[in-house]
LOTOR-705550 format. One line per field, with one value per atom (N, C-alpha, C, O): residue in one letter; atom name; x, y, z. Coordinates in steps of 0.02 Angstrom, whole numbers. Layout:
BEGIN
residu <- (A:...)
atome <- (CA:...)
east <- (X:...)
north <- (Y:...)
up <- (Z:...)
REM end
This chain:
BEGIN
residu <- (X:X:X:X:X:X:X:X:X:X:X:X:X:X:X:X:X:X:X:X:X:X:X:X:X:X:X:X:X:X:X:X:X:X:X:X:X:X:X:X:X:X:X:X:X:X:X:X:X:X:X:X:X:X:X:X:X:X:X:X:X:X:X:X:X:X:X:X:X:X:X:X:X:X:X:X:X:X:X:X:X:X:X:X:X:X:X:X:X:X:X:X:X:X:X:X:X:X:X:X:X:X:X:X:X:X:X:X:X:X:X:X:X:X:X:X:X:X:X:X:X:X:X:X:X:X:X:X:X:X:X:X:X:X:X:X:X:X:X:X:X:X:X:X:X:X:X:X:X:X:X:X:X:X:X:X:X:X:X:X:X:X:X:X:X:X:X:X:X:X:X:X:X:X:X:X:X:X:X:X:X:X:X:X:X:X:X:X:X:X:X:X:X:X:X:X:X:X:X:X:X:X:X:X:X:X:X:X:X:X:X:X:X:X:X:X:X:X:X:X:X:X:X:X:X:X:X:X:X:X:X:X:X:X:X:X:X:X:X:X:X:X:X:X:X:X:X:X:X:X:X:X:X:X:X:X:X:X:X:X:X:X:X:X:X:X:X:X:X:X:X:X:X:X:X:X:X:X:X:X:X:X:X:X:X:X:X:X:X:X:X:X:X:X:X:X:X:X:X:X:X:X:X:X:X:X:X:X:X:X:X:X:X:X:X:X:X:X:X:X:X:X:X:X:X:X:X:X:X:X:X:X:X:X:X:X:X:X:X:X:X:X:X:X:X:X:X:X:X:X:X:X:X:X:X:X:X:X:X:X:X:X:X:X:X:X:X:X:X:X:X:X:X:X:X:X:X:X:X:X:X:X:X:X:X:X:X:X:X:X:X:X:X:X:X:X:X:X:X:X:X:X:X:X:X:X:X:X:X:X:X:X:X:X:X:X:X:X:X:X:X:X:X:X:X:X:X:X)
atome <- (N:CA:C:O:N:CA:C:O:N:CA:C:O:N:CA:C:O:N:CA:C:O:N:CA:C:O:N:CA:C:O:N:CA:C:O:N:CA:C:O:N:CA:C:O:N:CA:C:O:N:CA:C:O:N:CA:C:O:N:CA:C:O:N:CA:C:O:N:CA:C:O:N:CA:C:O:N:CA:C:O:N:CA:C:O:N:CA:C:O:N:CA:C:O:N:CA:C:O:N:CA:C:O:N:CA:C:O:N:CA:C:O:N:CA:C:O:N:CA:C:O:N:CA:C:O:N:CA:C:O:N:CA:C:O:N:CA:C:O:N:CA:C:O:N:CA:C:O:N:CA:C:O:N:CA:C:O:N:CA:C:O:N:CA:C:O:N:CA:C:O:N:CA:C:O:N:CA:C:O:N:CA:C:O:N:CA:C:O:N:CA:C:O:N:CA:C:O:N:CA:C:O:N:CA:C:O:N:CA:C:O:N:CA:C:O:N:CA:C:O:N:CA:C:O:N:CA:C:O:N:CA:C:O:N:CA:C:O:N:CA:C:O:N:CA:C:O:N:CA:C:O:N:CA:C:O:N:CA:C:O:N:CA:C:O:N:CA:C:O:N:CA:C:O:N:CA:C:O:N:CA:C:O:N:CA:C:O:N:CA:C:O:N:CA:C:O:N:CA:C:O:N:CA:C:O:N:CA:C:O:N:CA:C:O:N:CA:C:O:N:CA:C:O:N:CA:C:O:N:CA:C:O:N:CA:C:O:N:CA:C:O:N:CA:C:O:N:CA:C:O:N:CA:C:O:N:CA:C:O:N:CA:C:O:N:CA:C:O:N:CA:C:O:N:CA:C:O:N:CA:C:O:N:CA:C:O:N:CA:C:O:N:CA:C:O:N:CA:C:O:N:CA:C:O:N:CA:C:O:N:CA:C:O:N:CA:C:O:N:CA:C:O:N:CA:C:O:N:CA:C:O:N:CA:C:O:N:CA:C:O:N:CA:C:O:N:CA:C:O:N:CA:C:O:N:CA:C:O:N:CA:C:O:N:CA:C:O:N:CA:C:O:N:CA:C:O:N:CA:C:O)
east <- (2246:2232:2291:2349:2277:2329:2331:2280:2392:2404:2451:2497:2439:2482:2520:2490:2586:2628:2697:2730:2717:2782:2840:2898:2825:2877:2914:2967:2888:2918:2974:3007:2984:3024:3089:3094:3138:3205:3217:3206:3240:3257:3201:3145:3215:3169:3119:3079:3120:3074:3003:2995:2953:2886:2833:2777:2851:2803:2836:2895:2796:2821:2764:2707:2780:2730:2748:2802:2702:2707:2642:2592:2642:2581:2537:2561:2474:2434:2427:2380:2472:2466:2513:2569:2490:2533:2540:2490:2601:2613:2643:2693:2611:2633:2654:2629:2700:2728:2677:2676:2633:2581:2520:2524:2464:2399:2393:2354:2430:2425:2453:2436:2495:2523:2472:2485:2414:2361:2338:2311:2350:2329:2383:2372:2442:2498:2490:2512:2459:2443:2505:2504:2559:2621:2651:2672:2654:2680:2637:2664:2572:2527:2536:2538:2543:2553:2620:2624:2672:2738:2732:2759:2698:2690:2645:2655:2596:2554:2594:2582:2642:2687:2724:2732:2748:2782:2734:2754:2672:2624:2616:2611:2614:2610:2672:2667:2730:2792:2792:2811:2770:2768:2721:2736:2664:2613:2638:2629:2669:2691:2750:2761:2788:2844:2827:2872:2763:2739:2769:2784:2777:2800:2870:2914:2880:2944:3000:3053:2990:3042:3056:3113:3006:3017:3067:3116:3056:3100:3169:3219:3174:3239:3278:3336:3246:3280:3296:3349:3250:3261:3323:3366:3327:3384:3448:3500:3445:3504:3530:3590:3485:3505:3533:3582:3502:3528:3598:3642:3610:3676:3728:3782:3713:3760:3774:3832:3722:3732:3768:3805:3758:3795:3869:3910:3887:3957:3984:4041:3943:3963:3975:4026:3926:3929:3964:3985:3972:3998:3957:3984:3892:3846:3777:3748:3752:3688:3629:3582:3630:3574:3575:3522:3633:3638:3618:3588:3636:3616:3540:3511:3508:3435:3404:3357:3430:3403:3409:3371:3457:3470:3443:3456:3406:3373:3321:3284:3318:3273:3200:3165:3177:3108:3097:3045:3145:3140:3146:3109:3191:3199:3135:3115:3102:3038:2986:2950:2981:2930:2943:2896:3005:3021:3010:2985:3028:3022:2949:2934:2904:2834:2785:2724:2808:2762:2718:2662:2740:2699:2648:2602:2656:2608:2555:2562:2504:2458:2417:2382:2420:2385:2434:2413:2498:2549:2535:2537:2520:2510:2454:2460:2402:2346:2362:2331:2410:2428:2495:2516:2527:2594:2594:2550:2643:2651:2690:2733:2675:2711:2787:2811:2823:2896:2929:2984:2895:2922:2986:3024:2997:3056:3120:3174:3116:3175:3213:3274:3177:3211:3249:3284:3241:3276:3336:3367:3352:3410:3476:3528)
north <- (-183:-118:-96:-103:-70:-48:28:62:54:126:138:99:191:209:273:324:268:326:316:266:362:355:376:366:405:433:380:395:320:268:230:189:243:197:226:285:182:198:158:98:191:160:116:140:52:6:-28:-69:-12:-44:-15:45:-60:-38:-58:-34:-102:-124:-133:-148:-123:-127:-149:-126:-193:-215:-187:-198:-149:-125:-144:-109:-200:-230:-178:-142:-174:-215:-186:-204:-143:-108:-135:-158:-131:-140:-71:-38:-50:16:4:-30:33:25:92:144:90:150:186:248:148:180:135:75:163:127:71:24:73:18:-48:-101:-43:-103:-143:-201:-114:-150:-211:-259:-209:-264:-317:-369:-306:-353:-407:-398:-463:-516:-546:-563:-551:-580:-534:-557:-469:-421:-420:-421:-418:-416:-480:-476:-537:-599:-599:-622:-574:-569:-528:-548:-473:-430:-463:-452:-502:-538:-590:-602:-621:-667:-631:-656:-570:-530:-513:-512:-499:-484:-544:-536:-604:-665:-671:-687:-659:-662:-612:-628:-551:-499:-516:-507:-542:-560:-615:-610:-667:-722:-704:-735:-652:-630:-567:-532:-554:-498:-431:-388:-423:-362:-339:-335:-325:-299:-348:-329:-412:-462:-472:-486:-463:-467:-414:-430:-352:-298:-304:-288:-326:-336:-389:-379:-446:-500:-480:-497:-443:-422:-378:-389:-328:-281:-317:-306:-358:-395:-441:-444:-477:-522:-482:-502:-425:-383:-357:-356:-336:-311:-366:-355:-425:-481:-501:-514:-505:-525:-469:-484:-407:-352:-358:-347:-376:-388:-449:-449:-501:-563:-553:-573:-521:-513:-448:-442:-401:-334:-302:-267:-314:-289:-286:-338:-226:-219:-247:-273:-242:-270:-346:-378:-375:-448:-472:-525:-433:-449:-449:-495:-398:-394:-455:-485:-474:-531:-596:-643:-600:-662:-663:-710:-612:-614:-670:-676:-710:-768:-749:-786:-693:-671:-657:-675:-625:-610:-673:-682:-717:-780:-820:-848:-824:-860:-826:-860:-761:-724:-730:-742:-722:-727:-798:-808:-848:-918:-939:-985:-906:-928:-877:-888:-820:-767:-787:-761:-832:-852:-906:-919:-937:-987:-949:-942:-926:-878:-905:-866:-969:-996:-1009:-1033:-994:-1009:-974:-1006:-910:-873:-903:-904:-927:-955:-1025:-1047:-1060:-1127:-1130:-1183:-1074:-1069:-1091:-1071:-1130:-1151:-1096:-1064:-1086:-1035:-1047:-1104:-992:-992:-1028:-1055:-1028:-1060:-1025:-1056:-963:-928:-961:-951:-999:-1030:-1074:-1077:-1109:-1154:-1114:-1144:-1049:-1007:-970:-928:-986:-953:-971:-948)
up <- (675:648:605:626:548:501:499:491:506:503:443:432:407:350:368:384:366:380:348:361:308:275:320:302:378:422:463:491:469:510:474:505:410:371:345:328:342:319:255:253:204:139:112:100:102:69:115:93:179:226:213:204:213:197:248:246:295:345:412:417:465:533:578:571:625:674:742:768:770:839:872:865:906:932:965:1009:947:902:832:796:812:748:695:710:633:575:544:530:534:504:435:428:385:316:287:307:240:210:166:164:132:92:89:103:71:75:24:35:-31:-80:-51:-75:-1:31:70:88:83:118:77:105:12:-33:-40:-71:-11:-16:38:95:20:68:100:159:62:89:142:195:127:176:239:295:231:288:330:391:297:334:370:427:338:370:435:487:431:490:543:603:522:570:609:668:576:610:665:721:650:701:759:817:744:797:844:904:815:856:900:960:872:910:967:1023:953:1003:1060:1119:1042:1092:1138:1199:1111:1152:1197:1249:1178:1219:1259:1284:1265:1306:1284:1326:1222:1188:1209:1167:1272:1295:1281:1255:1296:1285:1211:1192:1169:1097:1076:1041:1096:1075:1106:1073:1167:1199:1161:1144:1147:1111:1039:1013:1007:938:933:891:977:975:995:964:1046:1068:1012:999:981:926:868:837:852:798:814:770:875:895:889:861:915:912:840:822:800:730:690:643:709:677:690:645:750:766:729:706:725:692:617:590:584:512:489:432:535:519:463:420:465:414:446:462:456:493:454:485:388:350:351:358:344:348:418:426:468:536:542:571:515:516:482:508:425:387:426:414:472:508:579:616:599:663:660:611:712:712:698:663:724:713:639:611:607:536:494:445:512:475:475:424:534:537:493:455:497:458:384:346:362:291:265:209:305:283:275:237:310:311:285:288:260:239:181:175:138:81:99:61:157:181:222:283:188:218:276:309:289:348:406:459:396:446:513:565:511:574:616:678:585:623:650:698:619:640:677:700:683:713:786:825:804:874:911:882:976:1014:1014:1014:1013:1015:956:962:899:839:813:776:832:810:836:807:889:920:871:872:828:781:726:686:725:676:706:673:769:801:769:791)
REM end
């Protein structure tokens, strides 16, 4: 299910996955197949980690990488969940063929 709300977003961020929802900054983004696919990959990750563990690991990895890089945006870009999603967002069949816990190889 896709929800459109501009209130969830900071700066240049335009999409967010909160299982089972995709939240987009504006309705024109519904046509962006790459963005939608990127967010679907996150939904798969969230589902396999029973949602709570996804967010715990996401925040923990972001905190550790923020300390490592001393740059919160660079830390975000290097979170394993994001690296998997960015690396495969253009392969529009990836989410349907993705093996469970594929984010591990991006740690």
